[in-house]
N, CA, C and O atoms as a GROMACS GRO file, in nm:
protein
  464
    1MET      N    1  14.821  10.919  18.667
    1MET     CA    2  14.760  11.007  18.766
    1MET      C    3  14.636  10.941  18.826
    1MET      O    4  14.616  10.943  18.948
    2HIS      N    5  14.555  10.881  18.740
    2HIS     CA    6  14.433  10.817  18.788
    2HIS      C    7  14.466  10.707  18.889
    2HIS      O    8  14.405  10.699  18.996
    3ASN      N    9  14.561  10.623  18.856
    3ASN     CA   10  14.595  10.512  18.944
    3ASN      C   11  14.649  10.560  19.079
    3ASN      O   12  14.612  10.506  19.183
    4ALA      N   13  14.732  10.660  19.076
    4ALA     CA   14  14.789  10.712  19.201
    4ALA      C   15  14.682  10.780  19.286
    4ALA      O   16  14.679  10.762  19.408
    5LEU      N   17  14.596  10.856  19.224
    5LEU     CA   18  14.494  10.931  19.297
    5LEU      C   19  14.384  10.842  19.352
    5LEU      O   20  14.334  10.864  19.463
    6PHE      N   21  14.345  10.740  19.275
    6PHE     CA   22  14.230  10.658  19.313
    6PHE      C   23  14.266  10.515  19.351
    6PHE      O   24  14.178  10.431  19.369
    7ASN      N   25  14.396  10.487  19.365
    7ASN     CA   26  14.442  10.353  19.403
    7ASN      C   27  14.380  10.247  19.311
    7ASN      O   28  14.317  10.152  19.357
    8ASP      N   29  14.399  10.265  19.182
    8ASP     CA   30  14.339  10.178  19.082
    8ASP      C   31  14.449  10.116  18.996
    8ASP      O   32  14.568  10.136  19.023
    9ASP      N   33  14.411  10.043  18.893
    9ASP     CA   34  14.509   9.978  18.805
    9ASP      C   35  14.472   9.993  18.657
    9ASP      O   36  14.488   9.898  18.580
   10VAL      N   37  14.424  10.110  18.617
   10VAL     CA   38  14.390  10.135  18.477
   10VAL      C   39  14.517  10.123  18.394
   10VAL      O   40  14.623  10.173  18.432
   11ARG      N   41  14.504  10.056  18.278
   11ARG     CA   42  14.620  10.037  18.190
   11ARG      C   43  14.587  10.086  18.049
   11ARG      O   44  14.476  10.064  17.999
   12LEU      N   45  14.683  10.150  17.986
   12LEU     CA   46  14.670  10.192  17.847
   12LEU      C   47  14.705  10.072  17.760
   12LEU      O   48  14.818  10.022  17.765
   13GLU      N   49  14.608  10.025  17.681
   13GLU     CA   50  14.629   9.907  17.597
   13GLU      C   51  14.662   9.944  17.453
   13GLU      O   52  14.726   9.867  17.381
   14GLY      N   53  14.618  10.062  17.410
   14GLY     CA   54  14.644  10.102  17.273
   14GLY      C   55  14.579  10.234  17.239
   14GLY      O   56  14.513  10.296  17.323
   15ILE      N   57  14.599  10.277  17.115
   15ILE     CA   58  14.545  10.403  17.064
   15ILE      C   59  14.474  10.372  16.932
   15ILE      O   60  14.522  10.294  16.851
   16ILE      N   61  14.358  10.436  16.913
   16ILE     CA   62  14.284  10.424  16.788
   16ILE      C   63  14.279  10.563  16.723
   16ILE      O   64  14.239  10.660  16.787
   17ILE      N   65  14.318  10.569  16.598
   17ILE     CA   66  14.308  10.693  16.520
   17ILE      C   67  14.218  10.660  16.401
   17ILE      O   68  14.247  10.568  16.324
   18SER      N   69  14.110  10.735  16.386
   18SER     CA   70  14.015  10.706  16.279
   18SER      C   71  13.970  10.834  16.212
   18SER      O   72  13.952  10.937  16.278
   19GLU      N   73  13.952  10.828  16.081
   19GLU     CA   74  13.899  10.941  16.006
   19GLU      C   75  13.746  10.938  16.006
   19GLU      O   76  13.683  11.034  15.962
   20LYS      N   77  13.687  10.830  16.053
   20LYS     CA   78  13.541  10.816  16.054
   20LYS      C   79  13.482  10.906  16.163
   20LYS      O   80  13.550  10.941  16.259
   21PRO      N   81  13.355  10.943  16.146
   21PRO     CA   82  13.289  11.022  16.251
   21PRO      C   83  13.288  10.945  16.383
   21PRO      O   84  13.271  10.823  16.384
   22SER      N   85  13.307  11.015  16.491
   22SER     CA   86  13.311  10.954  16.622
   22SER      C   87  13.172  10.935  16.678
   22SER      O   88  13.080  11.010  16.643
   23ASN      N   89  13.155  10.836  16.764
   23ASN     CA   90  13.030  10.815  16.835
   23ASN      C   91  13.025  10.899  16.962
   23ASN      O   92  12.922  10.904  17.029
   24LEU      N   93  13.135  10.964  16.996
   24LEU     CA   94  13.142  11.045  17.117
   24LEU      C   95  13.090  11.185  17.090
   24LEU      O   96  13.125  11.246  16.989
   25VAL      N   97  13.009  11.235  17.178
   25VAL     CA   98  12.954  11.369  17.164
   25VAL      C   99  13.068  11.472  17.164
   25VAL      O  100  13.150  11.473  17.255
   26GLY      N  101  13.071  11.554  17.064
   26GLY     CA  102  13.171  11.661  17.056
   26GLY      C  103  13.304  11.620  16.995
   26GLY      O  104  13.388  11.706  16.970
   27ALA      N  105  13.325  11.491  16.971
   27ALA     CA  106  13.452  11.446  16.913
   27ALA      C  107  13.450  11.469  16.763
   27ALA      O  108  13.346  11.454  16.698
   28ILE      N  109  13.565  11.504  16.708
   28ILE     CA  110  13.575  11.532  16.566
   28ILE      C  111  13.637  11.413  16.492
   28ILE      O  112  13.714  11.337  16.552
   29PRO      N  113  13.604  11.395  16.363
   29PRO     CA  114  13.669  11.289  16.285
   29PRO      C  115  13.820  11.308  16.286
   29PRO      O  116  13.869  11.421  16.288
   30GLY      N  117  13.893  11.199  16.285
   30GLY     CA  118  14.038  11.206  16.287
   30GLY      C  119  14.094  11.218  16.427
   30GLY      O  120  14.215  11.236  16.444
   31GLY      N  121  14.009  11.208  16.526
   31GLY     CA  122  14.054  11.218  16.664
   31GLY      C  123  14.121  11.091  16.712
   31GLY      O  124  14.124  10.990  16.642
   32VAL      N  125  14.174  11.098  16.830
   32VAL     CA  126  14.245  10.986  16.892
   32VAL      C  127  14.162  10.934  17.008
   32VAL      O  128  14.111  11.012  17.089
   33SER      N  129  14.149  10.803  17.017
   33SER     CA  130  14.081  10.740  17.130
   33SER      C  131  14.179  10.645  17.197
   33SER      O  132  14.254  10.574  17.131
   34MET      N  133  14.175  10.644  17.328
   34MET     CA  134  14.260  10.551  17.404
   34MET      C  135  14.180  10.426  17.435
   34MET      O  136  14.062  10.433  17.470
   35VAL      N  137  14.245  10.312  17.424
   35VAL     CA  138  14.186  10.184  17.464
   35VAL      C  139  14.250  10.149  17.598
   35VAL      O  140  14.371  10.134  17.608
   36ILE      N  141  14.165  10.136  17.700
   36ILE     CA  142  14.217  10.108  17.834
   36ILE      C  143  14.156   9.980  17.888
   36ILE      O  144  14.055   9.931  17.837
   37SER      N  145  14.217   9.928  17.992
   37SER     CA  146  14.158   9.818  18.068
   37SER      C  147  14.164   9.858  18.215
   37SER      O  148  14.248   9.937  18.257
   38GLN      N  149  14.074   9.801  18.290
   38GLN     CA  150  14.064   9.831  18.433
   38GLN      C  151  14.009   9.706  18.501
   38GLN      O  152  13.931   9.632  18.441
   39ARG      N  153  14.050   9.683  18.622
   39ARG     CA  154  13.999   9.565  18.694
   39ARG      C  155  13.847   9.574  18.704
   39ARG      O  156  13.790   9.683  18.704
   40TRP      N  157  13.784   9.460  18.713
   40TRP     CA  158  13.638   9.454  18.723
   40TRP      C  159  13.596   9.507  18.859
   40TRP      O  160  13.647   9.462  18.962
   41LEU      N  161  13.504   9.601  18.860
   41LEU     CA  162  13.457   9.661  18.984
   41LEU      C  163  13.321   9.601  19.020
   41LEU      O  164  13.228   9.606  18.940
   42VAL      N  165  13.311   9.546  19.139
   42VAL     CA  166  13.188   9.482  19.184
   42VAL      C  167  13.121   9.571  19.288
   42VAL      O  168  13.183   9.610  19.386
   43ALA      N  169  12.995   9.601  19.264
   43ALA     CA  170  12.919   9.686  19.357
   43ALA      C  171  12.897   9.613  19.489
   43ALA      O  172  12.866   9.494  19.492
   44GLY      N  173  12.914   9.687  19.598
   44GLY     CA  174  12.886   9.631  19.730
   44GLY      C  175  12.738   9.601  19.745
   44GLY      O  176  12.701   9.506  19.813
   45ASP      N  177  12.653   9.683  19.683
   45ASP     CA  178  12.508   9.664  19.685
   45ASP      C  179  12.458   9.672  19.541
   45ASP      O  180  12.446   9.781  19.486
   46PRO      N  181  12.430   9.558  19.479
   46PRO     CA  182  12.385   9.558  19.339
   46PRO      C  183  12.257   9.639  19.316
   46PRO      O  184  12.231   9.683  19.204
   47GLU      N  185  12.177   9.658  19.420
   47GLU     CA  186  12.054   9.736  19.407
   47GLU      C  187  12.083   9.886  19.404
   47GLU      O  188  12.002   9.963  19.352
   48ALA      N  189  12.195   9.928  19.458
   48ALA     CA  190  12.236  10.069  19.459
   48ALA      C  191  12.388  10.075  19.433
   48ALA      O  192  12.466  10.102  19.525
   49PRO      N  193  12.429  10.049  19.308
   49PRO     CA  194  12.572  10.038  19.279
   49PRO      C  195  12.649  10.170  19.278
   49PRO      O  196  12.771  10.170  19.294
   50HIS      N  197  12.578  10.282  19.259
   50HIS     CA  198  12.646  10.410  19.244
   50HIS      C  199  12.632  10.495  19.370
   50HIS      O  200  12.528  10.491  19.437
   51PRO      N  201  12.735  10.571  19.403
   51PRO     CA  202  12.724  10.663  19.517
   51PRO      C  203  12.633  10.780  19.484
   51PRO      O  204  12.606  10.809  19.367
   52THR      N  205  12.587  10.848  19.587
   52THR     CA  206  12.508  10.969  19.567
   52THR      C  207  12.603  11.084  19.532
   52THR      O  208  12.724  11.072  19.546
   53GLU      N  209  12.546  11.195  19.488
   53GLU     CA  210  12.629  11.313  19.462
   53GLU      C  211  12.696  11.361  19.591
   53GLU      O  212  12.808  11.410  19.587
   54ASN      N  213  12.628  11.347  19.704
   54ASN     CA  214  12.688  11.384  19.832
   54ASN      C  215  12.805  11.292  19.865
   54ASN      O  216  12.909  11.338  19.913
   55ASP      N  217  12.791  11.161  19.841
   55ASP     CA  218  12.902  11.067  19.862
   55ASP      C  219  13.022  11.106  19.777
   55ASP      O  220  13.136  11.104  19.824
   56ILE      N  221  12.996  11.142  19.652
   56ILE     CA  222  13.104  11.182  19.561
   56ILE      C  223  13.169  11.310  19.611
   56ILE      O  224  13.291  11.324  19.605
   57SER      N  225  13.090  11.403  19.658
   57SER     CA  226  13.143  11.528  19.711
   57SER      C  227  13.239  11.502  19.827
   57SER      O  228  13.348  11.559  19.831
   58ILE      N  229  13.200  11.418  19.920
   58ILE     CA  230  13.286  11.384  20.033
   58ILE      C  231  13.414  11.317  19.983
   58ILE      O  232  13.523  11.352  20.026
   59TYR      N  233  13.400  11.222  19.893
   59TYR     CA  234  13.512  11.148  19.836
   59TYR      C  235  13.612  11.242  19.768
   59TYR      O  236  13.732  11.232  19.789
   60MET      N  237  13.560  11.333  19.685
   60MET     CA  238  13.648  11.425  19.613
   60MET      C  239  13.711  11.527  19.707
   60MET      O  240  13.829  11.560  19.691
   61ASN      N  241  13.635  11.579  19.803
   61ASN     CA  242  13.691  11.674  19.900
   61ASN      C  243  13.805  11.611  19.979
   61ASN      O  244  13.904  11.677  20.008
   62GLU      N  245  13.792  11.483  20.014
   62GLU     CA  246  13.898  11.412  20.088
   62GLU      C  247  14.027  11.405  20.006
   62GLU      O  248  14.136  11.390  20.062
   63ARG      N  249  14.016  11.416  19.874
   63ARG     CA  250  14.131  11.411  19.786
   63ARG      C  251  14.176  11.550  19.742
   63ARG      O  252  14.257  11.564  19.650
   64GLY      N  253  14.124  11.653  19.809
   64GLY     CA  254  14.168  11.789  19.784
   64GLY      C  255  14.099  11.860  19.668
   64GLY      O  256  14.146  11.965  19.625
   65PHE      N  257  13.990  11.805  19.617
   65PHE     CA  258  13.920  11.865  19.504
   65PHE      C  259  13.803  11.949  19.551
   65PHE      O  260  13.740  11.920  19.653
   66SER      N  261  13.775  12.054  19.475
   66SER     CA  262  13.658  12.139  19.497
   66SER      C  263  13.571  12.133  19.373
   66SER      O  264  13.622  12.129  19.261
   67ALA      N  265  13.440  12.132  19.394
   67ALA     CA  266  13.347  12.128  19.281
   67ALA      C  267  13.358  12.256  19.199
   67ALA      O  268  13.380  12.364  19.254
   68ILE      N  269  13.343  12.243  19.069
   68ILE     CA  270  13.342  12.358  18.978
   68ILE      C  271  13.196  12.383  18.941
   68ILE      O  272  13.136  12.304  18.869
   69PRO      N  273  13.139  12.493  18.990
   69PRO     CA  274  12.997  12.522  18.960
   69PRO      C  275  12.972  12.534  18.811
   69PRO      O  276  13.058  12.581  18.736
   70ASP      N  277  12.854  12.493  18.769
   70ASP     CA  278  12.810  12.507  18.629
   70ASP      C  279  12.906  12.441  18.530
   70ASP      O  280  12.926  12.492  18.420
   71SER      N  281  12.964  12.329  18.569
   71SER     CA  282  13.054  12.255  18.481
   71SER      C  283  12.994  12.118  18.453
   71SER      O  284  12.888  12.085  18.504
   72PHE      N  285  13.062  12.041  18.372
   72PHE     CA  286  13.017  11.905  18.340
   72PHE      C  287  13.068  11.810  18.448
   72PHE      O  288  13.161  11.732  18.425
   73PHE      N  289  13.006  11.818  18.566
   73PHE     CA  290  13.047  11.737  18.682
   73PHE      C  291  13.198  11.751  18.705
   73PHE      O  292  13.269  11.652  18.719
   74GLY      N  293  13.244  11.876  18.709
   74GLY     CA  294  13.386  11.905  18.719
   74GLY      C  295  13.434  11.931  18.861
   74GLY      O  296  13.361  11.982  18.946
   75TRP      N  297  13.560  11.893  18.883
   75TRP     CA  298  13.628  11.912  19.012
   75TRP      C  299  13.769  11.958  18.983
   75TRP      O  300  13.829  11.919  18.883
   76PHE      N  301  13.823  12.042  19.071
   76PHE     CA  302  13.959  12.093  19.053
   76PHE      C  303  14.034  12.087  19.184
   76PHE      O  304  13.982  12.120  19.290
   77ASN      N  305  14.161  12.044  19.174
   77ASN     CA  306  14.251  12.043  19.290
   77ASN      C  307  14.356  12.150  19.263
   77ASN      O  308  14.445  12.132  19.180
   78GLU      N  309  14.346  12.260  19.334
   78GLU     CA  310  14.434  12.375  19.310
   78GLU      C  311  14.580  12.344  19.338
   78GLU      O  312  14.668  12.391  19.265
   79SER      N  313  14.609  12.266  19.441
   79SER     CA  314  14.749  12.241  19.476
   79SER      C  315  14.820  12.151  19.375
   79SER      O  316  14.941  12.163  19.357
   80THR      N  317  14.747  12.061  19.309
   80THR     CA  318  14.808  11.973  19.210
   80THR      C  319  14.775  12.014  19.067
   80THR      O  320  14.829  11.957  18.973
   81THR      N  321  14.688  12.112  19.049
   81THR     CA  322  14.635  12.160  18.921
   81THR      C  323  14.570  12.047  18.840
   81THR      O  324  14.573  12.048  18.717
   82LEU      N  325  14.510  11.951  18.912
   82LEU     CA  326  14.439  11.842  18.845
   82LEU      C  327  14.292  11.881  18.826
   82LEU      O  328  14.227  11.930  18.917
   83LEU      N  329  14.244  11.858  18.705
   83LEU     CA  330  14.105  11.882  18.669
   83LEU      C  331  14.040  11.747  18.641
   83LEU      O  332  14.095  11.667  18.566
   84LEU      N  333  13.924  11.723  18.699
   84LEU     CA  334  13.850  11.600  18.678
   84LEU      C  335  13.712  11.637  18.624
   84LEU      O  336  13.641  11.717  18.684
   85LEU      N  337  13.675  11.578  18.510
   85LEU     CA  338  13.546  11.604  18.448
   85LEU      C  339  13.466  11.475  18.435
   85LEU      O  340  13.521  11.365  18.442
   86ASP      N  341  13.337  11.490  18.417
   86ASP     CA  342  13.244  11.378  18.399
   86ASP      C  343  13.235  11.292  18.525
   86ASP      O  344  13.214  11.171  18.518
   87ALA      N  345  13.250  11.356  18.640
   87ALA     CA  346  13.245  11.286  18.769
   87ALA      C  347  13.101  11.277  18.818
   87ALA      O  348  13.068  11.320  18.929
   88LYS      N  349  13.017  11.220  18.734
   88LYS     CA  350  12.876  11.202  18.770
   88LYS      C  351  12.859  11.066  18.838
   88LYS      O  352  12.944  10.979  18.823
   89PRO      N  353  12.751  11.047  18.912
   89PRO     CA  354  12.732  10.921  18.985
   89PRO      C  355  12.744  10.796  18.899
   89PRO      O  356  12.794  10.694  18.946
   90ASP      N  357  12.700  10.801  18.773
   90ASP     CA  358  12.710  10.684  18.685
   90ASP      C  359  12.854  10.641  18.659
   90ASP      O  360  12.878  10.527  18.620
   91ASN      N  361  12.951  10.731  18.682
   91ASN     CA  362  13.092  10.700  18.657
   91ASN      C  363  13.168  10.666  18.785
   91ASN      O  364  13.291  10.672  18.788
   92PHE      N  365  13.095  10.631  18.889
   92PHE     CA  366  13.154  10.584  19.014
   92PHE      C  367  13.079  10.458  19.055
   92PHE      O  368  12.963  10.440  19.020
   93ILE      N  369  13.146  10.372  19.129
   93ILE     CA  370  13.081  10.254  19.183
   93ILE      C  371  13.118  10.241  19.331
   93ILE      O  372  13.232  10.267  19.370
   94LYS      N  373  13.021  10.201  19.411
   94LYS     CA  374  13.045  10.177  19.554
   94LYS      C  375  13.076  10.029  19.571
   94LYS      O  376  12.988   9.945  19.560
   95THR      N  377  13.203   9.998  19.598
   95THR     CA  378  13.245   9.861  19.620
   95THR      C  379  13.251   9.834  19.770
   95THR      O  380  13.230   9.925  19.851
   96ALA      N  381  13.280   9.711  19.806
   96ALA     CA  382  13.297   9.678  19.948
   96ALA      C  383  13.417   9.752  20.006
   96ALA      O  384  13.422   9.778  20.126
   97GLU      N  385  13.516   9.787  19.920
   97GLU     CA  386  13.635   9.859  19.964
   97GLU      C  387  13.616  10.010  19.966
   97GLU      O  388  13.698  10.082  20.023
   98GLY      N  389  13.509  10.060  19.906
   98GLY     CA  390  13.484  10.204  19.899
   98GLY      C  391  13.445  10.247  19.760
   98GLY      O  392  13.417  10.164  19.673
   99ILE      N  393  13.444  10.376  19.738
   99ILE     CA  394  13.404  10.434  19.610
   99ILE      C  395  13.523  10.433  19.514
   99ILE      O  396  13.635  10.465  19.553
  100LEU      N  397  13.496  10.397  19.388
  100LEU     CA  398  13.599  10.403  19.284
  100LEU      C  399  13.539  10.463  19.156
  100LEU      O  400  13.428  10.427  19.117
  101PRO      N  401  13.612  10.555  19.092
  101PRO     CA  402  13.565  10.612  18.966
  101PRO      C  403  13.609  10.528  18.846
  101PRO      O  404  13.708  10.456  18.852
  102PHE      N  405  13.534  10.540  18.739
  102PHE     CA  406  13.575  10.484  18.610
  102PHE      C  407  13.518  10.577  18.503
  102PHE      O  408  13.416  10.642  18.524
  103ASP      N  409  13.583  10.581  18.391
  103ASP     CA  410  13.536  10.662  18.278
  103ASP      C  411  13.526  10.810  18.310
  103ASP      O  412  13.438  10.880  18.258
  104VAL      N  413  13.615  10.859  18.395
  104VAL     CA  414  13.623  11.003  18.421
  104VAL      C  415  13.741  11.059  18.342
  104VAL      O  416  13.831  10.984  18.303
  105MET      N  417  13.740  11.188  18.319
  105MET     CA  418  13.849  11.253  18.246
  105MET      C  419  13.935  11.330  18.346
  105MET      O  420  13.887  11.423  18.411
  106LEU      N  421  14.059  11.292  18.357
  106LEU     CA  422  14.152  11.354  18.452
  106LEU      C  423  14.268  11.413  18.375
  106LEU      O  424  14.328  11.346  18.291
  107MET      N  425  14.300  11.539  18.404
  107MET     CA  426  14.412  11.603  18.335
  107MET      C  427  14.477  11.706  18.427
  107MET      O  428  14.413  11.760  18.518
  108ARG      N  429  14.603  11.732  18.402
  108ARG     CA  430  14.674  11.837  18.475
  108ARG      C  431  14.676  11.960  18.387
  108ARG      O  432  14.713  11.954  18.270
  109LEU      N  433  14.635  12.073  18.445
  109LEU     CA  434  14.633  12.198  18.370
  109LEU      C  435  14.769  12.266  18.377
  109LEU      O  436  14.834  12.269  18.482
  110GLY      N  437  14.811  12.319  18.264
  110GLY     CA  438  14.934  12.396  18.260
  110GLY      C  439  14.906  12.543  18.290
  110GLY      O  440  14.791  12.582  18.311
  111GLU      N  441  15.011  12.622  18.294
  111GLU     CA  442  14.996  12.764  18.328
  111GLU      C  443  14.903  12.837  18.232
  111GLU      O  444  14.827  12.924  18.274
  112ASP      N  445  14.909  12.802  18.102
  112ASP     CA  446  14.822  12.869  18.004
  112ASP      C  447  14.675  12.848  18.036
  112ASP      O  448  14.596  12.942  18.029
  113GLU      N  449  14.638  12.722  18.072
  113GLU     CA  450  14.498  12.694  18.103
  113GLU      C  451  14.457  12.756  18.234
  113GLU      O  452  14.341  12.795  18.250
  114LEU      N  453  14.549  12.765  18.330
  114LEU     CA  454  14.516  12.819  18.462
  114LEU      C  455  14.485  12.968  18.455
  114LEU      O  456  14.409  13.019  18.538
  115GLU      N  457  14.540  13.039  18.358
  115GLU     CA  458  14.518  13.183  18.343
  115GLU      C  459  14.378  13.212  18.292
  115GLU      O  460  14.331  13.325  18.306
  116LYS      N  461  14.311  13.114  18.232
  116LYS     CA  462  14.180  13.136  18.170
  116LYS      C  463  14.068  13.136  18.270
  116LYS      O  464  13.952  13.153  18.233
   0.00000   0.00000   0.00000
């Protein structure tokens, strides 16, 4: 979904399952972590590598997403039922080709989640 939506090449390289406490906020021991790779993203302007929140808003609106108020930088696309979280400026880079996200959480909501 990420690659199709953002014209990227993220690849799943493996899965890590550990009983040890996680370094991720809110993650529980015994959780699953994905190991991914992504092409190296070079900022068009190294002095200002990240887009503004307004830039991100325009970018996400162009892809059919609406901001979710009072969420963790959340966006939702009602027609595709895609939910994107952690879409903060630090997780986007402005390249010469345009804005690209990395380290965002993208998922499709099922009917059960949509009812909530």
